[in-house]
N, C-alpha and C positions, 0 to 999 in steps of 0.2 A: 585164534580168531580175535577180532577187534573187541576189546573189552567193553562190555556194557552197551553195545549197540542195539541189543534186543530188549532193552529195559521195558518197553511198552507193548510187548507182544506176548501172547499166551503160548506160542510155540517155543520149543527148546532149540538149542543150537543144531542138533542133529537133524531135526525136521526142516529147519531153514536151509541147511546145507543141501539137503535133498532137493528142495525147491529150486535153489540157485544152480544146481547141476542140470536142471531140466528146463531149457528155454521155452518149452511148450506148456509148462505148468501155468495154469491161470493166475497163480500168485507170484510168478516170476518177476514181473515188472514192479509189483508192489514192494517186494523185498529187495530187489536190485536198487530201486530208488532209495529205499530206507538205508541201505548199506552205503551207497555213494554219497548220500547227503550227510553221512556221519563219519566219513573217512576221506583222508587225503593220501592214503598210502596205497598206491597201485599194486604193489607186491602183495599186500594182504588181500586186497579186493580180488586179484586174479588167482589167489589161492582158493577162492570160493566160487568165482564165476569164470567159466571158460572164455578166453579172449575172443574167439570167433563168435560165441553166443553174445558177448558184450557188444561186439560190432554190429551183429545182425539186429539186435534189439535196442541199440543206442537211441534211435529217434523216439521210441516209446518211453524209454527211461528219461530222456532229456525232457520230454513233454511233461512228465510228472514232476521232475526237479523244478522246472520253471514255474509250475503252478504253486509250488510250496514257497511262500515268501521267505522262509528261513533258509532255503536251499538254493535259491536262484543263482547265487554266486558260485556254487559248486558246479553248476552246469557249465560255466565257462572253463573251469579247471578240467573237468572230465571231457569237454569237447576237444581240448588240446590232446589229451590222452587218446581219445578216439581217433583223431586225425592221424596221429603218429602210428598208432597200432594198425589202422586200416592200411596205411602205406606199407608197413612192415609185412603184414599178411599178404597183401597183393604182390609185394616183391617176391614172396615165396610161392606165388602162383595160387594162393588160396582165394577163392571167390567168396565175397561176403554176401552178396545178394544174387539170386538167380535172375538172369535176364528173361523177360517174358512179355507177352503182349496181353493187354487187357482189352477185351471187346466191350465197348460201351454200348449199352442198349439204346435203341433209337429214341425212346421216350426221354432218356437221360440226355442224349445229345441235343435234342430239341430244347430241353429246359436250360441247359448250360449256355447254349447259343443265345437264347432269349435273355438270360441273366447278364451275359456279357454285353449284348447289344444295347440293353437299357442303360447299363453302367456307362458305356462309352458315349451314348447319345446324351446323357446327362452331364458329361464332362468329369466324371469321377475317375480317379485312378484306383488300382487295386489296393494301394496303401490307404487311400481315403476310406474305402469301404471296410477294410480290415480294422482300422482304428475305430470306426463307428460300431462294428460288431464285437470289438474286444478280442480279435484274433490276430494272427500274424499274416502278413501279405502273402506268404507262400501258401497258406490255406486257401485264400481266394484264387490264387493261380491254379492250384490243384482242382478246385471246384470247376473253374472255367475250362480246364483242359480235360475234365472228365475223370481225373485220377482220384478224386475224393468225392464221396457222397455228401450232400448237404442235408442237414436235418430239417424237418418241417419248421421247427422253432426258428432256425436261422433263415430259412426261406421267408417266413412271416416277417422277421425283422428286416430282411432285405426289401421286401415289398413296402414296408413302412418307410424305410430310408428313401426308396425310389418314389414314394408317394403313389403307390400302385395298390390295387386290390388283389389279394391272393385268392385264387379259386382252384380247388382240387376236386376233381370229379372221378368217380368210378363208373365206367360205362360197360 
């Protein structure tokens, strides 16, 4: 195992190995991010994390890496590893993500249409809004396409940016 990478945790090496072997463990992303932020050795990392699990959970791990100002640069390194590994696994016929349809509830469709319509009418780009909200442009794109839920806090911030009043009613 990578020497001293668990210096700031109360769990022992055996417990962390068990977490990293189970991609559905609620602590998986936390410990995967911790591991990747402290190692540049893919061989060591993949002795702890299954390659397919790494690929399936990469976007969640990456999100955590980017939030950590000390680990931001590691995200670039591990993105390259992810891209190569994904191609390798796909070349072997291994699917990383299951294709599926997401049925967007009507109320959600109406809301995202309204959010996009206002943004476009005010002349903002997705990038403009993302910058003002402190998020990435892809997040705005996912919201507008119904692939991502928007928090009430972000909705309120959007309303403020758009100079609109936010009204939420339960009927």
